[in-house]
C-alpha positions in Angstrom: 25.4 0.4 7.9 26.4 -0.3 4.1 27.2 -4.1 4.4 23.4 -4.7 5.9 21.0 -6.8 4.0 17.3 -6.6 3.7 15.1 -9.7 2.9 11.6 -9.5 2.0 11.3 -13.2 3.3 11.8 -14.4 6.9 15.4 -15.2 8.0 14.2 -17.8 10.4 14.6 -21.6 9.7 11.1 -22.9 9.1 12.0 -26.1 10.9 13.5 -24.7 13.9 10.8 -22.0 14.4 7.5 -21.9 16.6 6.1 -20.0 13.9 5.7 -22.9 11.4 1.7 -23.5 11.6 -0.4 -22.3 8.8 -3.9 -21.2 9.7 -5.8 -24.2 11.3 -2.9 -26.7 11.6 -4.1 -29.5 14.0 -1.7 -29.5 16.5 -2.7 -31.0 19.8 -0.3 -29.1 22.0 -1.7 -25.7 21.0 -3.0 -23.5 18.6 -1.4 -20.0 17.9 -4.6 -17.8 17.8 -5.0 -14.2 18.9 -8.3 -15.2 20.7 -6.2 -16.9 23.3 -4.0 -14.0 24.3 -6.5 -11.3 23.2 -10.2 -11.8 24.1 -11.6 -8.9 21.9 -9.9 -10.5 18.7 -11.4 -12.9 16.5 -10.3 -16.9 16.4 -8.1 -16.7 13.8 -7.6 -20.5 13.5 -9.4 -22.3 10.6 -9.7 -25.7 9.3 -9.4 -24.9 5.7 -5.6 -25.3 5.7 -5.2 -28.6 7.9 -4.3 -30.4 4.9 -1.6 -27.9 4.2 0.2 -27.9 7.5 3.3 -30.2 6.4 3.9 -28.2 3.2 3.8 -24.9 4.8 6.8 -26.1 7.1 9.0 -27.1 4.5 12.1 -25.3 3.2 10.4 -24.4 -0.1 8.2 -21.9 1.3 8.7 -18.4 -0.4 6.7 -15.4 0.4 4.5 -14.4 -2.3 4.2 -17.8 -4.0 0.8 -19.9 -4.2 0.2 -22.4 -1.7 -0.9 -26.0 -2.9 -4.7 -24.9 -1.8 -4.8 -22.2 -4.2 -4.1 -19.4 -1.4 -1.0 -17.1 -1.4 1.7 -17.4 1.1 2.2 -14.2 3.3 4.6 -13.3 6.2 4.8 -10.4 8.4 8.4 -8.7 8.2 9.3 -5.8 10.3 5.9 -5.8 11.4 4.3 -5.5 8.1 2.4 -7.9 5.9 4.0 -9.0 2.8 3.5 -9.2 -0.3 1.8 -5.6 0.8 0.0 -5.0 -2.5 -1.6 -8.3 -2.5 -2.9 -7.8 1.1 -4.1 -4.5 0.7 -6.1 -5.3 -2.3 -7.8 -8.1 -0.7 -8.6 -6.0 2.5 -10.4 -3.5 0.1 -12.4 -6.1 -1.7 -13.6 -7.3 1.8 -14.4 -3.7 3.0 -16.3 -3.1 -0.5 -18.3 -6.1 0.1 -19.6 -5.1 3.6 -19.6 -2.1 5.9 -21.0 -0.9 9.3 -23.8 1.7 9.0 -22.1 3.2 12.5 -18.6 2.6 11.3 -17.6 6.0 10.4 -14.2 5.2 11.4 -12.3 2.1 12.4 -12.3 2.5 15.8 -16.0 2.1 16.2 -16.6 -0.7 13.5 -18.4 -3.4 15.1 -16.7 -6.8 15.9 -19.0 -8.6 13.6 -17.9 -6.7 10.8 -14.1 -6.9 11.6 -14.4 -10.5 12.3 -16.0 -10.4 8.8 -13.1 -8.9 7.1 -10.7 -11.2 8.8 -12.5 -14.4 7.8 -12.6 -13.1 4.2 -8.7 -12.4 4.3 -8.1 -16.0 5.6 -9.8 -17.4 2.4 -7.1 -15.6 0.1 -3.8 -16.1 2.4 -1.8 -18.9 4.1 0.9 -18.5 6.7 3.3 -20.0 8.9 3.8 -17.5 11.6 1.8 -17.1 14.9 -1.6 -16.0 14.1 -1.4 -13.4 16.6 1.4 -11.9 14.9 -0.4 -11.8 11.4 -3.6 -10.6 13.1 -1.8 -7.5 14.5 -0.2 -6.5 11.2 -3.5 -7.2 9.4 -5.3 -4.9 11.9 -2.7 -2.2 11.2 -3.3 -2.7 7.5 -7.0 -2.9 7.4 -7.3 0.2 9.7 -5.3 2.0 6.9 -7.4 0.6 4.0 -10.6 1.3 6.0 -9.7 5.0 6.3 -8.8 5.3 2.9 -12.2 3.6 1.5 -14.2 6.2 4.0 -12.2 9.2 2.8 -12.8 8.2 -0.9 -16.2 7.7 -0.3 -16.6 11.1 1.5 -14.8 12.7 -1.4 -17.6 11.2 -4.0 -20.4 12.7 -1.7 -18.5 16.2 -1.3 -18.4 16.0 -5.1 -22.2 15.4 -5.2 -21.8 11.5 -6.3 -22.7 8.3 -4.7 -20.3 5.6 -3.8 -21.5 2.4 -5.6 -19.5 0.3 -3.2 -21.3 1.3 -0.4 -24.7 -0.2 0.5 -27.4 2.4 0.6 -28.4 1.7 4.3 -24.8 2.4 5.2 -24.6 5.3 3.0 -27.4 7.2 4.5 -26.2 7.3 7.9 -22.6 8.0 6.9 -24.0 11.2 5.1 -25.8 12.3 8.0 -22.7 11.6 10.1 -20.4 13.8 7.5 -23.1 16.7 7.5 -22.7 17.2 11.4 -20.9 20.4 12.5 -18.5 18.4 14.8 -17.3 16.2 12.0 -17.0 19.2 9.7 -15.0 21.0 12.1 -12.5 18.2 12.8 -12.2 17.2 9.1 -11.1 20.8 8.2 -8.8 21.0 11.0 -7.2 17.6 10.2 -6.7 18.2 6.5 -5.0 21.5 7.2 -2.8 19.6 9.5 -2.0 16.9 7.0 -1.2 19.8 4.6 1.3 21.2 6.6 -1.0 24.2 7.2 -1.5 25.0 3.7 -4.6 24.7 1.3 -3.6 22.4 -1.0 -2.7 18.8 -0.4 0.9 18.1 -2.2 1.4 14.3 -3.1 3.7 12.6 -0.7 5.0 10.0 -3.4 4.2 8.2 -6.5 4.7 4.5 -5.4 0.9 3.7 -5.4 -0.4 0.7 -3.4 2.8 -1.4 -3.5 5.2 -1.0 -0.5 8.6 0.8 -1.0 10.0 -2.6 -0.1 8.5 -4.1 -3.0 9.7 -1.0 -5.3 13.1 -1.8 -3.9 12.9 -5.4 -4.6 12.0 -4.5 -8.3 14.9 -2.4 -8.5 17.3 -4.8 -7.1 15.8 -7.7 -9.7 16.1 -5.0 -12.5 19.6 -3.5 -12.1 21.1 -6.7 -10.5 22.2 -4.8 -7.5 20.9 -3.4 -4.3 19.4 0.0 -4.4 20.4 2.7 -2.0 17.7 4.6 0.0 18.2 7.4 -2.5 17.9 5.1 -5.5 14.0 4.0 -4.1 13.5 7.6 -3.1 14.1 8.9 -6.4 12.0 6.3 -8.2 9.0 6.8 -5.8 9.1 10.8 -5.4 9.3 12.0 -9.1 6.5 12.3 -11.3 5.9 9.2 -14.0 9.1 7.9 -12.5 11.1 10.0 -14.7 13.7 10.8 -11.8 13.6 14.4 -12.8 10.3 15.9 -11.9 10.0 16.0 -7.9 6.6 15.5 -6.7 7.3 18.5 -4.1 9.6 21.0 -3.4 10.6 19.2 -0.1 11.4 15.9 -2.0 13.7 17.6 -4.6 15.5 19.4 -1.6 16.0 16.2 0.0 17.7 14.5 -2.9 19.6 17.5 -3.7 21.0 17.2 0.0 21.7 13.6 -0.7 23.7 14.7 -3.6 25.5 17.2 -1.7 26.5 14.9 1.3 27.7 12.3 -1.1 30.1 14.3 -3.1 31.7 16.1 -0.2 32.0 12.6 1.6 33.6 10.9 -1.4 36.4 13.3 -1.8 39.5 11.5 -2.2 41.8 12.0 0.9 45.0 13.8 0.6 47.7 12.1 -1.3 45.0 9.7 -3.4 43.0 10.1 -6.5 40.7 7.5 -5.7 37.2 8.6 -4.1 36.5 7.5 -0.6 33.7 4.8 0.0 30.5 6.4 1.6 27.6 4.7 3.6 24.5 5.6 1.6 22.1 4.7 4.5 24.1 7.5 6.8 24.0 10.1 4.0 20.3 9.5 3.4 19.5 9.6 7.3 21.6 12.8 7.4 20.0 14.3 4.5 16.4 14.2 5.8 17.4 15.2 9.3 17.1 11.9 10.9 14.1 11.1 12.9 11.0 13.1 13.2 8.8 13.3 16.4 7.3 10.1 15.8 10.5 8.3 14.9 9.7 8.1 11.4 12.1 8.6 8.5 11.0 10.8 5.9 10.3 9.2 2.5 11.3 5.5 3.5 8.1 4.2 4.7 8.3 0.4 5.0 11.9 0.6 4.2 13.0 2.2 7.4 12.5 -0.7 9.7 14.8 -3.0 7.5 17.6 -0.6 6.8 17.6 1.4 10.1 15.7 -1.1 12.6 16.2 -4.6 13.8 16.6 -6.3 10.7 19.5 -4.2 9.5 21.8 -5.4 12.2 22.5 -8.7 10.4 25.1 -8.9 8.0 25.2 -11.2 5.2 26.9 -11.6 1.5 23.6 -12.1 0.0 21.1 -9.4 -1.8 19.1 -7.3 0.5 16.2 -9.0 -1.0 17.4 -12.8 -1.4 15.0 -15.5 -0.8 11.9 -13.4 -1.8 9.5 -13.9 -4.7 9.8 -10.2 -6.3 8.4 -11.4 -9.5 4.8 -12.3 -8.1 4.4 -9.0 -6.4 5.9 -7.4 -9.5 3.2 -9.2 -11.9 0.6 -8.0 -9.4 1.9 -4.6 -10.1 1.8 -4.8 -13.9 -1.7 -6.5 -13.6 -3.2 -3.4 -11.7 -1.4 -1.0 -14.1 -3.0 -2.7 -17.0 -6.3 -2.7 -15.5 -6.0 1.2 -14.7 -4.9 1.6 -18.5 -8.0 -0.2 -19.5 -10.2 1.7 -17.2 -8.8 4.9 -18.6 -9.4 3.9 -22.1 -12.9 2.7 -21.4 -13.6 6.1 -20.0 -12.2 7.7 -22.8 -14.3 5.8 -25.0 -17.4 6.5 -23.2 -16.5 10.3 -23.0 -16.2 10.2 -26.9 -19.4 8.6 -27.3 -21.0 11.3 -25.1 -19.6 13.9 -27.0 -20.5 12.7 -30.2 -24.2 12.2 -28.9 -24.0 15.6 -27.6 -22.9 16.9 -31.4 -25.4 14.9 -33.0 -28.3 16.3 -30.7 -26.9 19.9 -31.5 -27.0 19.2 -35.1 -30.5 17.9 -35.0 -31.6 21.1 -32.8 -30.1 23.3 -35.2 -31.8 21.3 -38.2 -35.0 21.9 -36.2 -34.5 25.7 -35.5 -33.7 26.2 -39.1 -36.9 24.6 -40.2 -38.9 26.5 -37.5 -37.6 29.7 -38.8 -38.1 28.6 -42.4 -41.7 28.0 -42.0 -42.3 31.2 -40.1 -40.8 33.2 -42.9 -43.1 31.3 -45.4 -46.3 31.9 -43.7 
C-alpha cells in the first residue's frame, strides 16, 4: 500500500473516455443527462457550454482551473466533487438565495427548488464527465450543505435570533415545525447520538470546509512529498493546526497509537542497525481499529476512498496528487480565511464602538444624576 498514489484529477485519458462532453455539448448521437436514466432528476444539459465542448476534451483540462467561459472546471473523484470547497460554497450560496417553506429537510424539498439549486450550480461550473455522474455527486453534497444550512438557522432561532438568509415566508413555517413536540424529541435524541451519548458536542476536526484531499494536496505541495494518512490527520485534528493540542482525547489516542505501532514495526531486525520500512497506510488503519459499522475509517473523510478504495490499487511513480491544480483550491482557502479575519475585525470594531457608546451614555447619566442631586440639595 505504500506505493499507491492519489490524484485529485481524473486518471482517464480525455480523448479515449466517454465522459468528455461538458454540460450542453451538442452531440447528435446522445447527450448524457440524468433525466434520461432517472425520471425524477432534472435535465442537467444546458446550451451555455456548447461553445466550450471542443476545449473541454483537450489534454489541458485541469481540475480547479478556469474554463474559457469563466466557469470553474470540476470532476467527480472517488464519488466526490472536486474542488470540494468551491463546490460547497456555490451550493450554500444558492440555498441562501432560495428556500422551500415546507423543506424542513432535504428529503422533502420540492423538485422545483432542487432544480433551481442545480441550475445555479451549472452557472459556475463545467465538467467533461457524464452529467448523471456529476448530478449524483452534487446531490450528495447538496444534501449535506442543506442540512448544515437548516441546522445553522435553527441554532439562531434557539438563540432568539433570526437568520437573515432565510425569507420570512419560509422562516415562519420552519419555526412552527421546530416547535412541534415530535421534532423536539427527535432532535434531542439525534443530538445525543451524534455526541456519543454525552451532553457536549466535541469537535471532530479542524479542517474547515475544504476536503481532507485538499489539505493533503496542500501538504504535498508545501513539503515536496506525499503526506501519510497520519500527517493529514495530525494537521486536521489539532487546534489551530499546532500539531500538539488535539480536539478530543480520542483524536490524541489514535495518533499516539500510530506512533506506538510505527516504532514497534520499524525496529531493526536482528543483525542490522537499519530501521525497517513500514507501511504508513496499514499502520493508520490498525491504529483507528479498522472500519466502523458503516465501513468508514475514523479521521480520514474523503481520503478513505483514494487510499484504501479503488483508486489506491493503481501504482505510479508520480505524486499522489500529480495533475491537480492545488493552487486554485489553496487560494480559495486563503481568500475564505482572509474574509473570516476581516469579519472578525469588523465585529470587534462594532463591539468596541458599542462599548464606547455605552460608556458615554453612562457618563452622561452620571452627570445628570449629579445635577439632579445638586439641585435637590440647594432647594
